[in-house]
Structures are given as C-alpha cells and as structure tokens.
C-alpha positions as CSV (number, residue, x, y, z in Angstrom):
1,M,-18.6,-20.3,7.9
2,R,-18.6,-21.4,4.4
3,N,-15.2,-20.0,3.7
4,A,-13.5,-21.3,6.8
5,W,-11.3,-23.5,4.7
6,I,-9.0,-20.5,4.2
7,L,-8.0,-20.7,7.8
8,D,-6.8,-24.3,7.3
9,V,-4.7,-23.2,4.3
10,L,-3.1,-20.4,6.2
11,A,-2.4,-22.7,9.2
12,D,-0.7,-25.1,6.8
13,L,1.4,-22.3,5.2
14,Q,2.4,-21.1,8.7
15,A,3.4,-24.6,9.8
16,F,5.5,-25.0,6.6
17,A,7.2,-21.6,7.2
18,R,7.9,-22.4,10.9
19,Q,9.3,-25.9,10.0
20,N,11.6,-24.3,7.4
21,G,13.0,-21.5,9.5
22,M,11.0,-18.8,7.9
23,T,10.2,-16.9,11.1
24,A,9.3,-13.6,9.6
25,L,6.8,-15.3,7.2
26,S,5.4,-17.3,10.0
27,D,4.8,-14.2,12.1
28,H,3.1,-12.4,9.2
29,L,0.9,-15.5,8.5
30,D,-0.1,-15.2,12.2
31,D,-1.4,-11.7,11.5
32,T,-3.0,-12.9,8.3
33,R,-4.9,-15.7,10.1
34,L,-6.2,-13.1,12.6
35,L,-7.3,-10.8,9.8
36,A,-9.0,-13.7,7.9
37,T,-10.8,-14.7,11.1
38,L,-12.1,-11.1,11.5
39,E,-13.2,-10.9,7.9
40,L,-15.0,-14.2,8.1
41,A,-16.8,-13.2,11.3
42,R,-17.8,-9.9,9.8
43,D,-19.1,-11.7,6.7
44,N,-21.2,-14.0,8.9
45,E,-22.7,-11.0,10.6
46,G,-24.1,-9.9,7.2
47,M,-21.6,-7.1,6.7
48,Q,-19.7,-6.7,3.5
49,A,-16.0,-7.3,3.6
50,D,-15.5,-3.8,2.0
51,D,-17.9,-1.7,4.1
52,G,-15.5,1.2,4.3
53,S,-14.4,0.4,7.8
54,P,-10.8,-0.9,7.7
55,V,-9.9,-3.6,10.1
56,H,-6.3,-3.9,11.2
57,P,-5.0,-7.2,12.6
58,V,-2.9,-7.4,15.7
59,G,0.7,-8.5,15.2
60,R,4.1,-7.9,16.5
61,L,4.2,-4.7,14.3
62,S,0.5,-3.7,14.0
63,G,-2.0,-2.3,16.5
64,D,-5.0,-3.6,18.4
65,V,-7.0,-6.6,17.1
66,G,-9.9,-5.4,15.0
67,R,-9.2,-1.7,15.7
68,R,-11.3,0.5,13.5
69,L,-10.0,3.8,12.4
C-alpha cells in the first residue's frame, strides 16, 4: 500500500485527541481510520476510489463496515 502512511497520520491524530480529552473527535477518527483502510484496500484491488459504490464505515453512529448501498 503506497498510501498507507495516511493510517499512521490518522492514528497519531486519534492518540492526540484521546490524550487531550477529545472523545468525540477520537471516536470519529476511529471511523475515519476504518474508512481509509477500506479505501486503500479497494485501491489495491485495482478499483477506483470513486467507482460509484459508496462505502460506509462502521462506527458508533454509522452502519455495517463496508456496507454497500
């Protein structure tokens, strides 16, 4: 994954948020990390990020991981 560095950046941001009591932001960054992982995996499978099939991350407020509509 040539763009996997983004996962490290998101993890650092999430750690900062958690250490500074930003629980809502930390939770959203958890969702964001899942979505980034799905997008990177899809990119590695040769699919375009914008292939018309929306991917929705799992989170405390969202639905199933990678659920396609």
